[in-house]
VEXDREN-2710 file (C-alpha; in Angstrom, 1 decimal):
% VEXDREN-2710
k/r/px/py/pz
1/UNK/-2.7/-54.3/-2.8
2/UNK/-1.4/-51.5/-5.0
3/UNK/-3.2/-48.9/-2.9
4/UNK/-1.7/-50.4/0.3
5/UNK/1.8/-50.2/-1.2
6/UNK/1.2/-46.6/-2.2
7/UNK/0.1/-45.7/1.3
8/UNK/3.1/-47.4/2.8
9/UNK/5.4/-45.6/0.4
10/UNK/3.9/-42.3/1.3
11/UNK/4.2/-43.0/5.0
12/UNK/7.9/-43.9/4.6
13/UNK/8.6/-40.9/2.4
14/UNK/6.7/-38.7/4.7
15/UNK/8.8/-39.8/7.7
16/UNK/12.2/-39.5/6.0
17/UNK/11.7/-36.3/4.0
18/UNK/11.0/-33.9/7.0
19/UNK/14.1/-35.2/8.7
20/UNK/16.2/-34.6/5.6
21/UNK/14.7/-31.1/5.2
22/UNK/15.5/-30.2/8.8
23/UNK/19.1/-31.3/8.3
24/UNK/19.4/-29.1/5.2
25/UNK/18.0/-26.2/7.2
26/UNK/20.6/-26.6/9.9
27/UNK/23.4/-26.9/7.3
28/UNK/22.3/-23.8/5.4
29/UNK/21.9/-21.6/8.5
30/UNK/25.4/-20.1/8.8
31/UNK/24.4/-18.4/12.1
32/UNK/24.4/-21.7/13.9
33/UNK/27.5/-23.1/15.5
34/UNK/29.9/-25.0/13.2
35/UNK/29.4/-28.1/15.4
36/UNK/25.7/-28.2/14.7
37/UNK/26.2/-27.7/10.9
38/UNK/28.9/-30.4/10.8
39/UNK/26.6/-32.9/12.5
40/UNK/23.9/-32.1/9.9
41/UNK/26.1/-32.3/6.8
42/UNK/27.8/-35.5/8.2
43/UNK/24.3/-37.2/8.4
44/UNK/23.4/-36.0/4.9
45/UNK/26.6/-37.1/3.2
46/UNK/26.7/-40.5/4.9
47/UNK/23.2/-41.3/3.8
48/UNK/23.8/-40.0/0.3
49/UNK/27.1/-41.8/-0.3
50/UNK/25.4/-45.2/-0.3
51/UNK/22.5/-44.2/-2.5
52/UNK/24.3/-41.8/-4.9
53/UNK/28.1/-42.0/-4.4
54/UNK/28.8/-38.9/-6.5
55/UNK/26.3/-36.8/-4.4
56/UNK/27.7/-38.2/-1.2
57/UNK/31.3/-37.3/-2.3
58/UNK/30.2/-33.7/-3.1
59/UNK/28.5/-33.3/0.3
60/UNK/31.5/-34.8/2.1
61/UNK/33.8/-32.3/0.4
62/UNK/31.6/-29.4/1.8
63/UNK/31.8/-31.2/5.2
64/UNK/35.6/-31.4/4.9
65/UNK/36.0/-27.7/4.0
66/UNK/34.1/-26.7/7.2
67/UNK/35.9/-29.2/9.3
68/UNK/39.3/-27.9/8.2
69/UNK/38.3/-24.4/9.2
70/UNK/37.1/-25.5/12.6
71/UNK/40.0/-27.9/13.2
72/UNK/37.9/-30.6/14.9
73/UNK/39.6/-34.0/14.6
74/UNK/36.4/-36.0/14.8
75/UNK/34.7/-34.0/12.0
76/UNK/37.9/-34.3/9.8
77/UNK/37.9/-38.0/10.4
78/UNK/34.2/-38.4/9.5
79/UNK/34.6/-36.4/6.3
80/UNK/37.7/-38.3/5.1
81/UNK/36.0/-41.6/5.9
82/UNK/32.8/-40.7/3.9
83/UNK/34.9/-39.6/1.0
84/UNK/36.9/-42.9/1.1
85/UNK/33.7/-44.9/1.1
86/UNK/32.3/-42.9/-1.8
87/UNK/35.4/-43.4/-3.9
88/UNK/35.4/-47.1/-3.1
89/UNK/31.8/-47.5/-4.2
90/UNK/32.8/-45.8/-7.4
91/UNK/35.7/-48.3/-7.8
92/UNK/38.3/-45.5/-7.5
93/UNK/40.5/-47.6/-5.2
94/UNK/43.6/-45.4/-5.1
95/UNK/41.5/-42.4/-4.0
96/UNK/39.7/-44.5/-1.5
97/UNK/43.0/-45.7/0.0
98/UNK/44.3/-42.1/0.1
99/UNK/41.3/-40.9/2.1
100/UNK/41.2/-43.8/4.5
101/UNK/44.9/-43.2/5.1
102/UNK/44.1/-39.5/5.9
103/UNK/41.4/-40.6/8.3
104/UNK/43.9/-42.9/10.0
105/UNK/46.4/-40.1/10.4
106/UNK/43.8/-37.9/12.0
107/UNK/42.7/-40.7/14.4
108/UNK/46.3/-41.4/15.4
109/UNK/47.3/-37.8/15.9
110/UNK/44.2/-37.2/18.1
111/UNK/44.9/-40.4/20.1
112/UNK/41.5/-41.9/19.3
113/UNK/42.0/-45.7/19.4
114/UNK/38.4/-46.5/18.4
115/UNK/38.6/-44.6/15.1
116/UNK/42.2/-45.8/14.6
117/UNK/40.8/-49.4/14.6
118/UNK/38.0/-48.5/12.3
119/UNK/40.3/-46.8/9.8
120/UNK/42.7/-49.8/9.8
121/UNK/39.8/-52.2/9.1
122/UNK/38.5/-49.9/6.3
123/UNK/41.9/-49.7/4.7
124/UNK/42.1/-53.5/4.7
125/UNK/39.1/-53.7/2.4
126/UNK/40.9/-51.6/-0.3
127/UNK/44.1/-53.7/0.0
128/UNK/41.9/-56.8/-0.4
129/UNK/40.3/-55.4/-3.5
130/UNK/43.8/-54.5/-4.8
131/UNK/44.9/-58.1/-4.2
132/UNK/47.4/-57.4/-1.3
133/UNK/45.8/-60.0/1.0
134/UNK/48.8/-60.3/3.5
135/UNK/48.7/-56.5/4.0
136/UNK/44.9/-56.7/4.5
137/UNK/45.2/-59.4/7.1
138/UNK/47.9/-57.5/8.9
139/UNK/45.8/-54.4/9.2
140/UNK/42.7/-56.4/10.3
141/UNK/44.5/-58.1/13.1
142/UNK/45.9/-54.7/14.3
143/UNK/42.3/-53.4/14.3
144/UNK/41.0/-56.5/16.1
145/UNK/43.5/-56.1/18.9
146/UNK/42.6/-52.5/19.5
147/UNK/38.8/-53.1/19.5
148/UNK/39.2/-56.1/21.9
149/UNK/41.3/-54.0/24.3
150/UNK/38.6/-51.3/24.1
151/UNK/35.7/-53.8/24.6
152/UNK/34.2/-52.5/21.3
153/UNK/31.9/-55.4/20.4
154/UNK/30.6/-53.8/17.2
155/UNK/34.1/-53.1/16.0
156/UNK/35.2/-56.7/16.8
157/UNK/32.1/-58.0/14.9
158/UNK/32.9/-55.9/11.8
159/UNK/36.6/-56.9/11.8
160/UNK/35.7/-60.6/12.1
161/UNK/33.6/-60.2/9.0
162/UNK/36.4/-58.5/7.1
163/UNK/38.9/-61.2/8.2
164/UNK/36.5/-63.8/6.9
165/UNK/36.4/-62.0/3.5
166/UNK/40.1/-62.0/3.3
167/UNK/40.4/-65.7/4.1
168/UNK/37.7/-66.4/1.5
169/UNK/39.9/-64.6/-1.1
170/UNK/42.6/-67.0/-0.1
171/UNK/40.2/-70.0/-0.7
172/UNK/40.5/-70.9/3.0
173/UNK/36.7/-71.4/3.3
174/UNK/36.7/-73.1/6.8
175/UNK/38.6/-70.2/8.3
176/UNK/36.4/-67.7/6.5
177/UNK/33.2/-69.4/7.8
178/UNK/34.6/-69.5/11.4
179/UNK/35.1/-65.7/11.3
180/UNK/31.8/-65.0/9.7
181/UNK/29.9/-67.0/12.3
182/UNK/31.7/-65.1/15.1
183/UNK/30.7/-61.8/13.5
184/UNK/27.0/-62.9/13.1
185/UNK/26.8/-64.0/16.8
186/UNK/28.2/-60.7/18.0
187/UNK/25.8/-58.7/15.8
188/UNK/23.0/-60.8/17.1
189/UNK/23.9/-60.0/20.7
190/UNK/24.0/-56.3/19.8
191/UNK/20.7/-56.3/18.0
192/UNK/22.4/-54.9/14.9
193/UNK/20.2/-56.0/12.0
194/UNK/22.4/-54.6/9.2
195/UNK/25.5/-56.1/10.6
196/UNK/23.8/-59.5/10.9
197/UNK/22.5/-59.2/7.3
198/UNK/26.1/-58.6/6.1
199/UNK/27.3/-61.6/8.0
200/UNK/24.5/-63.7/6.6
201/UNK/25.5/-62.8/3.0
202/UNK/29.1/-63.8/3.8
203/UNK/28.0/-67.1/5.4
204/UNK/25.6/-67.8/2.5
205/UNK/28.1/-67.3/-0.3
206/UNK/30.7/-69.4/1.6
207/UNK/28.2/-72.2/2.0
208/UNK/27.6/-72.0/-1.8
209/UNK/31.4/-72.3/-2.4
210/UNK/31.4/-75.4/-0.2
211/UNK/28.5/-76.9/-2.2
212/UNK/25.8/-76.3/0.5
213/UNK/23.5/-74.4/-1.8
214/UNK/20.1/-74.9/-0.2
215/UNK/21.5/-73.5/3.0
216/UNK/23.0/-70.6/1.0
217/UNK/19.7/-69.7/-0.6
218/UNK/17.9/-69.5/2.8
219/UNK/20.7/-67.3/4.3
220/UNK/20.7/-64.9/1.4
221/UNK/16.9/-64.7/1.3
222/UNK/17.0/-63.8/5.0
223/UNK/19.7/-61.1/4.4
224/UNK/17.6/-59.6/1.5
225/UNK/14.6/-59.4/3.7
226/UNK/16.6/-57.6/6.4
227/UNK/18.0/-55.1/3.9
228/UNK/14.6/-54.5/2.4
229/UNK/13.2/-53.6/5.9
230/UNK/16.1/-51.3/6.6
231/UNK/15.9/-49.6/3.2
232/UNK/19.6/-50.5/2.4
233/UNK/19.3/-50.5/-1.4
234/UNK/23.0/-51.0/-2.4
235/UNK/23.4/-53.9/0.0
236/UNK/20.1/-55.4/-1.1
237/UNK/21.2/-55.1/-4.7
238/UNK/24.5/-56.9/-4.0
239/UNK/22.6/-59.7/-2.1
240/UNK/20.3/-60.2/-5.1
241/UNK/23.4/-60.5/-7.3
242/UNK/24.8/-63.2/-4.9
243/UNK/21.5/-65.1/-4.7
244/UNK/21.3/-65.0/-8.5
245/UNK/24.8/-66.6/-8.8
246/UNK/23.8/-69.4/-6.3
247/UNK/20.6/-70.2/-8.2
248/UNK/22.5/-70.3/-11.5
249/UNK/24.8/-72.9/-10.1
250/UNK/21.7/-74.9/-9.0
251/UNK/20.2/-74.8/-12.5
252/UNK/17.3/-72.5/-11.4
253/UNK/18.0/-70.0/-14.2
254/UNK/14.5/-68.3/-14.3
255/UNK/14.7/-67.4/-10.6
256/UNK/18.4/-66.3/-11.0
257/UNK/17.4/-63.8/-13.8
258/UNK/14.7/-62.4/-11.6
259/UNK/17.2/-61.6/-8.9
260/UNK/19.7/-60.2/-11.5
261/UNK/17.0/-57.9/-12.9
262/UNK/16.2/-56.6/-9.4
263/UNK/19.8/-55.9/-8.7
264/UNK/20.4/-54.3/-12.0
265/UNK/17.5/-51.8/-11.4
266/UNK/19.1/-50.8/-8.1
267/UNK/22.6/-50.4/-9.5
268/UNK/21.4/-48.2/-12.4
269/UNK/19.4/-46.0/-10.1
270/UNK/22.4/-45.6/-7.8
271/UNK/24.9/-45.2/-10.8
272/UNK/27.0/-48.0/-9.2
273/UNK/29.1/-49.0/-12.2
274/UNK/31.3/-51.7/-10.6
275/UNK/28.5/-53.9/-9.3
276/UNK/26.5/-53.2/-12.5
277/UNK/29.4/-54.5/-14.6
278/UNK/29.5/-57.7/-12.5
279/UNK/25.7/-58.0/-12.7
280/UNK/25.9/-58.0/-16.5
281/UNK/28.6/-60.7/-16.4
282/UNK/26.7/-62.9/-14.0
283/UNK/23.6/-62.6/-16.2
284/UNK/25.7/-63.5/-19.2
285/UNK/27.0/-66.6/-17.5
286/UNK/23.4/-67.6/-16.6
287/UNK/22.3/-67.2/-20.2
288/UNK/25.3/-69.3/-21.3
289/UNK/24.3/-72.1/-18.9
290/UNK/20.9/-72.1/-20.7
291/UNK/22.4/-72.1/-24.1
292/UNK/20.9/-68.6/-24.9
293/UNK/23.9/-67.3/-26.7
294/UNK/22.4/-64.0/-28.1
295/UNK/21.3/-62.8/-24.6
296/UNK/24.6/-63.9/-23.1
297/UNK/26.5/-62.0/-25.8
298/UNK/24.5/-58.8/-25.2
299/UNK/24.9/-59.0/-21.4
300/UNK/28.6/-59.7/-21.4
301/UNK/29.3/-57.0/-23.9
302/UNK/27.5/-54.5/-21.7
303/UNK/29.6/-55.7/-18.7
304/UNK/32.7/-55.4/-20.8
305/UNK/32.0/-51.9/-21.9
306/UNK/31.5/-50.8/-18.2
307/UNK/34.6/-52.7/-17.0
308/UNK/36.6/-51.1/-19.9
309/UNK/35.4/-47.6/-18.9
310/UNK/36.4/-48.2/-15.3
311/UNK/39.8/-49.8/-16.2
312/UNK/38.9/-53.0/-14.3
313/UNK/41.3/-55.5/-15.9
314/UNK/40.1/-58.6/-14.0
315/UNK/36.4/-57.9/-14.9
316/UNK/37.4/-57.1/-18.5
317/UNK/39.1/-60.5/-18.7
318/UNK/36.0/-62.3/-17.3
319/UNK/33.6/-60.5/-19.6
320/UNK/35.9/-61.1/-22.6
321/UNK/35.9/-64.8/-21.8
322/UNK/32.1/-64.8/-21.7
323/UNK/31.9/-62.9/-25.0
324/UNK/34.3/-65.4/-26.6
325/UNK/32.2/-68.4/-25.5
326/UNK/29.0/-66.8/-26.5
327/UNK/30.3/-66.0/-30.0
328/UNK/31.5/-69.6/-30.4
329/UNK/28.1/-70.8/-29.4
330/UNK/26.5/-68.7/-32.1
331/UNK/28.9/-70.1/-34.7
332/UNK/30.8/-66.8/-35.1
333/UNK/34.2/-68.5/-34.9
334/UNK/36.1/-65.5/-36.4
335/UNK/34.6/-63.2/-33.7
336/UNK/35.4/-65.8/-31.0
337/UNK/39.0/-65.9/-32.2
338/UNK/39.3/-62.1/-32.0
339/UNK/37.8/-62.2/-28.5
340/UNK/40.2/-65.0/-27.6
341/UNK/43.1/-62.8/-28.7
342/UNK/41.8/-60.0/-26.6
343/UNK/41.4/-62.4/-23.7
344/UNK/45.0/-63.6/-24.0
345/UNK/46.2/-60.0/-24.2
346/UNK/44.4/-59.1/-21.0
347/UNK/45.8/-62.3/-19.4
348/UNK/49.3/-61.2/-20.5
349/UNK/48.7/-57.7/-19.0
350/UNK/47.7/-59.2/-15.7
351/UNK/50.7/-61.5/-15.6
352/UNK/53.5/-59.4/-17.1
353/UNK/54.9/-58.2/-13.8
354/UNK/55.1/-61.5/-12.1
355/UNK/58.9/-61.2/-11.8
356/UNK/58.5/-58.2/-9.4
357/UNK/57.7/-60.4/-6.4
358/UNK/60.6/-62.7/-7.4
359/UNK/62.9/-59.7/-7.2
360/UNK/61.9/-59.1/-3.6
361/UNK/62.4/-62.8/-2.9
362/UNK/65.9/-62.6/-4.3
363/UNK/66.6/-59.6/-2.1
364/UNK/65.6/-61.6/1.0
365/UNK/67.6/-64.6/-0.1
366/UNK/70.6/-62.4/-0.7
367/UNK/70.3/-60.9/2.8
368/UNK/70.0/-64.3/4.3
369/UNK/73.1/-65.6/2.5
370/UNK/75.1/-62.6/3.6
371/UNK/74.1/-63.2/7.2
372/UNK/75.0/-66.9/6.9
373/UNK/78.5/-65.9/5.6
374/UNK/79.0/-63.4/8.4
375/UNK/77.9/-66.0/11.0
376/UNK/80.2/-68.6/9.5
377/UNK/83.2/-66.2/9.7
378/UNK/82.4/-65.3/13.2
379/UNK/82.3/-69.0/14.2
380/UNK/85.7/-69.6/12.5
381/UNK/87.2/-66.6/14.3
382/UNK/85.8/-67.8/17.6
383/UNK/87.1/-71.3/17.1
384/UNK/90.5/-69.9/16.2
385/UNK/90.7/-67.7/19.3
386/UNK/89.6/-70.6/21.5
387/UNK/92.2/-72.9/20.0
388/UNK/95.0/-70.3/20.5
389/UNK/94.0/-69.9/24.2
390/UNK/94.0/-73.6/24.6
391/UNK/97.5/-73.8/23.0
392/UNK/98.8/-71.2/25.4
393/UNK/97.6/-73.2/28.4
394/UNK/99.1/-76.4/27.0
395/UNK/102.4/-74.6/26.4
396/UNK/102.6/-73.6/30.0
397/UNK/101.9/-77.1/31.3
398/UNK/104.0/-79.2/28.9
399/UNK/106.8/-76.9/27.9
400/UNK/106.7/-73.7/26.0
401/UNK/108.8/-74.8/23.1
402/UNK/107.1/-78.0/22.1
403/UNK/103.6/-76.7/22.4
404/UNK/104.5/-73.5/20.7
405/UNK/105.5/-75.5/17.6
406/UNK/102.3/-77.5/17.8
407/UNK/100.3/-74.3/18.3
408/UNK/101.9/-72.7/15.3
409/UNK/101.2/-75.8/13.2
410/UNK/97.6/-75.8/14.4
411/UNK/97.3/-72.1/13.8
412/UNK/98.6/-72.6/10.2
413/UNK/96.0/-75.3/9.7
414/UNK/93.2/-73.1/11.0
415/UNK/94.6/-70.1/9.1
416/UNK/94.5/-72.2/5.9
417/UNK/90.9/-73.1/6.6
418/UNK/90.1/-69.5/7.3
419/UNK/91.8/-68.4/4.1
420/UNK/89.7/-71.0/2.2
421/UNK/86.6/-69.7/3.9
422/UNK/87.5/-66.1/3.1
423/UNK/88.0/-67.0/-0.5
424/UNK/84.6/-68.7/-0.5
425/UNK/83.1/-65.6/1.1
426/UNK/84.6/-63.4/-1.5
427/UNK/83.2/-65.6/-4.3
428/UNK/79.8/-65.6/-2.6
429/UNK/79.9/-61.9/-2.1
430/UNK/80.6/-61.4/-5.8
431/UNK/77.8/-63.8/-6.8
432/UNK/75.4/-62.0/-4.4
433/UNK/76.4/-58.6/-5.8
434/UNK/75.9/-59.8/-9.3
435/UNK/72.5/-61.2/-8.3
436/UNK/71.7/-57.9/-6.6
437/UNK/72.6/-56.0/-9.8
438/UNK/70.4/-58.3/-11.8
439/UNK/67.6/-57.9/-9.3
440/UNK/67.8/-54.1/-9.4
441/UNK/67.9/-54.1/-13.1
442/UNK/64.8/-56.3/-13.3
443/UNK/63.0/-54.2/-10.7
444/UNK/63.8/-50.9/-12.5
445/UNK/62.5/-52.4/-15.7
446/UNK/59.2/-53.0/-13.9
447/UNK/58.9/-49.9/-11.7
448/UNK/60.2/-46.3/-11.7
449/UNK/63.5/-46.0/-9.8
450/UNK/61.9/-43.8/-7.0
451/UNK/59.0/-46.2/-6.5
452/UNK/61.4/-49.2/-6.5
453/UNK/63.5/-47.6/-3.8
454/UNK/60.4/-47.0/-1.7
455/UNK/59.2/-50.5/-2.2
456/UNK/62.5/-52.0/-1.2
457/UNK/62.8/-49.7/1.9
458/UNK/59.2/-50.1/3.2
459/UNK/57.9/-53.3/1.6
460/UNK/55.2/-51.2/-0.1
461/UNK/54.8/-47.9/-2.0
462/UNK/52.0/-45.5/-1.3
463/UNK/49.8/-44.2/-4.1
464/UNK/50.3/-40.5/-4.9
465/UNK/48.3/-37.8/-6.6
466/UNK/50.0/-35.8/-9.4
467/UNK/48.2/-32.6/-10.2
468/UNK/49.8/-31.9/-13.6
469/UNK/50.7/-35.1/-15.5
470/UNK/50.4/-35.5/-19.3
471/UNK/49.4/-39.0/-20.5
472/UNK/50.2/-40.4/-23.9
473/UNK/48.4/-43.3/-25.7
474/UNK/49.4/-44.9/-29.0
475/UNK/47.6/-47.5/-31.1
476/UNK/48.1/-49.2/-34.5
477/UNK/45.4/-48.6/-37.1
478/UNK/43.9/-51.8/-38.5
479/UNK/46.0/-53.9/-36.2
480/UNK/43.7/-56.9/-36.5
481/UNK/43.6/-56.9/-40.3
482/UNK/47.4/-56.4/-40.6
483/UNK/48.1/-59.2/-38.1
484/UNK/46.3/-61.7/-40.3
485/UNK/48.9/-61.1/-43.0
486/UNK/51.8/-62.0/-40.7
487/UNK/52.8/-65.2/-39.0
488/UNK/52.8/-65.3/-35.2
489/UNK/56.6/-64.9/-35.1
490/UNK/56.6/-62.1/-37.6
491/UNK/53.9/-60.2/-35.7
492/UNK/55.7/-60.5/-32.3
493/UNK/59.0/-59.5/-33.9
494/UNK/57.5/-56.4/-35.6
495/UNK/55.6/-55.2/-32.4
496/UNK/58.8/-55.8/-30.4
497/UNK/60.9/-53.7/-32.9
498/UNK/58.3/-50.9/-32.8
499/UNK/58.1/-50.8/-29.1
500/UNK/61.8/-51.0/-28.6
501/UNK/62.1/-47.8/-30.6
502/UNK/59.4/-46.2/-28.5
503/UNK/61.2/-47.3/-25.3
504/UNK/64.4/-45.6/-26.5
505/UNK/62.4/-42.4/-27.2
506/UNK/60.8/-42.2/-23.8
507/UNK/64.2/-42.7/-22.2
508/UNK/65.6/-39.9/-24.3
509/UNK/63.0/-37.4/-23.0
510/UNK/62.9/-38.8/-19.4
511/UNK/59.2/-39.7/-19.9
512/UNK/57.9/-42.6/-17.8
513/UNK/56.6/-45.7/-19.7
514/UNK/53.6/-47.1/-17.9
515/UNK/52.6/-50.2/-19.8
516/UNK/51.7/-51.9/-23.1
517/UNK/48.3/-53.4/-23.6
518/UNK/48.2/-55.5/-26.8
519/UNK/49.2/-53.1/-29.6
520/UNK/48.7/-50.0/-27.4
521/UNK/51.6/-48.1/-25.7
522/UNK/51.0/-45.8/-22.6
523/UNK/53.5/-43.3/-21.1
524/UNK/53.3/-40.2/-18.9
525/UNK/55.2/-37.1/-18.1
526/UNK/55.3/-35.3/-14.8
527/UNK/55.6/-38.4/-12.6
528/UNK/56.9/-40.0/-10.5
529/UNK/59.3/-37.1/-10.3
530/UNK/57.3/-34.0/-11.5
531/UNK/60.6/-32.2/-12.3
532/UNK/62.0/-34.9/-14.6
533/UNK/59.7/-34.3/-17.6
534/UNK/57.1/-31.8/-18.8
535/UNK/54.2/-31.7/-21.2
536/UNK/56.5/-30.3/-23.9
537/UNK/58.9/-33.2/-23.4
538/UNK/56.2/-35.8/-24.0
539/UNK/54.8/-33.9/-27.0
540/UNK/58.3/-33.9/-28.5
541/UNK/58.6/-37.6/-27.7
542/UNK/55.2/-38.2/-29.4
543/UNK/56.5/-36.6/-32.6
544/UNK/59.7/-38.7/-32.5
545/UNK/57.5/-41.8/-32.0
546/UNK/55.4/-40.8/-35.0
547/UNK/58.5/-40.4/-37.1
548/UNK/60.0/-43.7/-35.9
549/UNK/56.9/-45.7/-36.9
550/UNK/56.6/-43.7/-40.2
551/UNK/60.2/-44.5/-41.2
552/UNK/59.7/-48.2/-40.3
553/UNK/56.6/-48.2/-42.4
554/UNK/58.4/-46.7/-45.4
555/UNK/61.2/-49.3/-45.1
556/UNK/58.8/-52.3/-44.9
557/UNK/56.5/-51.1/-47.7
558/UNK/59.6/-50.7/-49.9
559/UNK/60.5/-54.3/-49.1
560/UNK/56.9/-55.4/-50.0
561/UNK/56.0/-56.2/-46.4
562/UNK/52.9/-55.2/-44.4
563/UNK/53.5/-52.2/-42.1
564/UNK/51.7/-50.4/-39.2
565/UNK/50.3/-46.9/-39.0
566/UNK/50.1/-45.3/-35.6
567/UNK/47.7/-42.8/-33.9
568/UNK/48.9/-40.9/-30.9
569/UNK/46.8/-38.9/-28.4
570/UNK/47.8/-36.8/-25.3
571/UNK/45.8/-35.1/-22.5
572/UNK/47.0/-33.3/-19.4
573/UNK/45.5/-33.3/-15.9
574/UNK/45.5/-34.9/-12.4
575/UNK/46.2/-38.6/-12.0
576/UNK/46.8/-41.0/-9.2
577/UNK/49.8/-43.3/-9.5
578/UNK/50.9/-46.3/-7.5
579/UNK/51.4/-50.0/-7.3
580/UNK/48.6/-52.5/-7.3
581/UNK/48.7/-56.2/-6.5
582/UNK/50.7/-58.4/-4.2
583/UNK/51.5/-61.6/-6.1
584/UNK/51.9/-59.8/-9.4
585/UNK/52.2/-56.1/-9.0
586/UNK/52.6/-53.2/-11.5
587/UNK/53.0/-49.4/-11.4
588/UNK/49.9/-47.9/-13.0
589/UNK/48.0/-44.6/-13.2
590/UNK/44.3/-43.9/-12.8
591/UNK/41.8/-41.0/-13.3
592/UNK/39.7/-39.3/-15.8
593/UNK/42.8/-37.8/-17.4
594/UNK/43.8/-41.4/-18.5
595/UNK/40.4/-42.0/-20.1
596/UNK/40.5/-38.7/-21.9
597/UNK/44.0/-39.3/-23.2
598/UNK/42.8/-42.6/-24.7
599/UNK/39.9/-40.7/-26.4
600/UNK/42.5/-38.3/-27.8
601/UNK/44.2/-41.2/-29.4
602/UNK/41.0/-42.9/-30.8
603/UNK/39.8/-39.5/-32.1
604/UNK/43.0/-38.8/-34.0
605/UNK/44.3/-39.8/-37.4
606/UNK/47.1/-42.2/-38.4
607/UNK/50.5/-40.5/-38.6
608/UNK/49.3/-37.5/-36.6
609/UNK/49.7/-36.4/-32.9
610/UNK/46.4/-35.3/-31.5
611/UNK/46.3/-33.3/-28.2
612/UNK/43.6/-31.9/-26.0
613/UNK/43.0/-28.2/-25.4
614/UNK/44.4/-28.7/-21.9
615/UNK/47.7/-30.0/-23.3
616/UNK/47.7/-27.3/-26.0
617/UNK/47.5/-24.5/-23.3
618/UNK/50.6/-26.0/-21.7
619/UNK/52.8/-26.3/-24.8
620/UNK/51.4/-23.6/-27.2
621/UNK/54.4/-21.3/-26.5
622/UNK/57.0/-24.1/-26.9
623/UNK/59.6/-23.1/-29.6
624/UNK/59.7/-25.4/-32.6
625/UNK/56.1/-26.5/-32.5
626/UNK/53.1/-25.5/-34.6
627/UNK/49.4/-26.4/-34.2
628/UNK/46.4/-27.1/-36.3
629/UNK/43.1/-26.4/-34.6
630/UNK/40.5/-29.1/-35.2
631/UNK/37.6/-27.4/-33.4
632/UNK/35.2/-29.5/-31.5
633/UNK/35.5/-33.2/-32.2
634/UNK/33.1/-35.8/-30.7
635/UNK/34.9/-38.3/-28.4
636/UNK/33.1/-41.5/-27.3
637/UNK/31.9/-41.2/-23.7
638/UNK/33.2/-37.6/-23.4
639/UNK/31.0/-35.5/-25.8
640/UNK/32.5/-32.8/-28.0
641/UNK/36.1/-31.9/-27.0
642/UNK/38.4/-29.2/-28.5
643/UNK/41.4/-30.9/-30.1
644/UNK/44.6/-29.9/-32.0
645/UNK/47.1/-31.6/-34.2
646/UNK/50.7/-30.8/-33.4
647/UNK/53.7/-30.7/-35.8
648/UNK/57.3/-29.5/-35.8
649/UNK/57.5/-25.9/-37.0
END
């Protein structure tokens, strides 16, 4: 059997390798027409992006460079689309959305309805992952109408599947199943095996949610077999993950672990960190269901580390909850308590901007009330004018003098009513203006002014790339140990006092506060208005923050009270900034610059401001600053990085 498998592998490799080699030969031959080279690199990048997303992205960038020189819209669209898919597979959702949007602009400007529909459908998947489900459905229905008008059956089938995914996120399982089955039927008509497998996965997981688990197992097994025949490794890995979850719910843990192990091997080979993080979490939950606490703890901690490195708050929350329950099962109640505190902090981070949607609701209510008042005044005016006209006719018929008196009396009555209505209107307008001021103040506490204005004007704010931002992180040393010396009220009061001081400092230097996460504080310069603040501004702000916490520490120690020490780290580079979420949204930033800034903080010392070499190059000539070179310092996950302590001269 082993020899048969080896022969089969060699046959497959032998058939695929020459095709790949021939494509590379075409791409490398610069004497060939650009159109031929673009076709070759497009095939190479599209194949690579699903197997090795980083490699696919690198190839798509080469494809984009050549497409830009040639100016061919179709080639540009294909390059942007492949880049977007690669970033989505790497869980870089803002970058994925940016490139899907560029693909959409190319399709629209070249009047290509088919690719316009595809881009709209692709963008919807990112909005779904970001939690903006109404926006996702809106884009999907736009895409569906275009494909139906074109008679594009494959596009319609794909969009039905995406609509089903969105309804599933809304827990409307019957609507989801209806759309999945439409998709499967259309793919079956087309003979599209991969599309049918995708629909089967969706149908199977939905049947599992509805409690029909035996049916779900059969459908997922069929999908896995199709993906195996097609050589679709990433899709097969995800289907194994799904089947493992269903089997866990059925109490068939041994079978579930076999599928999780198969999926994990695929994800590690493809460096697919997002699904790998979920795989560890699903394995941990399966171990917990068996009472195997040590294995559950190991798996969930691995998932948590990956989710933490990717900045995936929801997955961090799931994994932290799993860690907490595993620790409690082992009897480590102190560790479970710490995990619970971390879980609650993540929960608070996910919920802290809930008022944002309420602000928009108040805006809509205010507009509605203003319209009601305007309509009411118009009706009063119309009634008054009609009554006057009637009075004039009556005066002509029954005698001008008598009816004139009656008309005047009636006019006075109506005028009195109108006056009362106007007074009510003025009071209402004042109340509405007051509510608007409160709404604006609340919105500006949640979002930058520029972003809030765009959100109110358009109903959404687009993500943007900032090439030269400087990110600041702070963290309290020994926070957990110190917090045990304070009551809950004292702890909250002290953190509040510290962070209020930091808020005042970022306002002084026009630096943008991004968020707080537990005892950590995050801010950035150079965004959303790149001219408002610089790297030097945020370094000066960091020194003021250090002094503020140091002064507060001195005062509390003098009074015999526990006090915090703070580390501060900064790094400069490109970031993507934007709003995420729909029911609870927040302004946030992403990118490797953010991760490196966090490492600057953790690699620093209490009471010192630690900056990267990149930030140093930007501020080294700033008057009033002096620097202490630290040489190469090891940073977790980053290797050895050159760092500097900064002080006032």
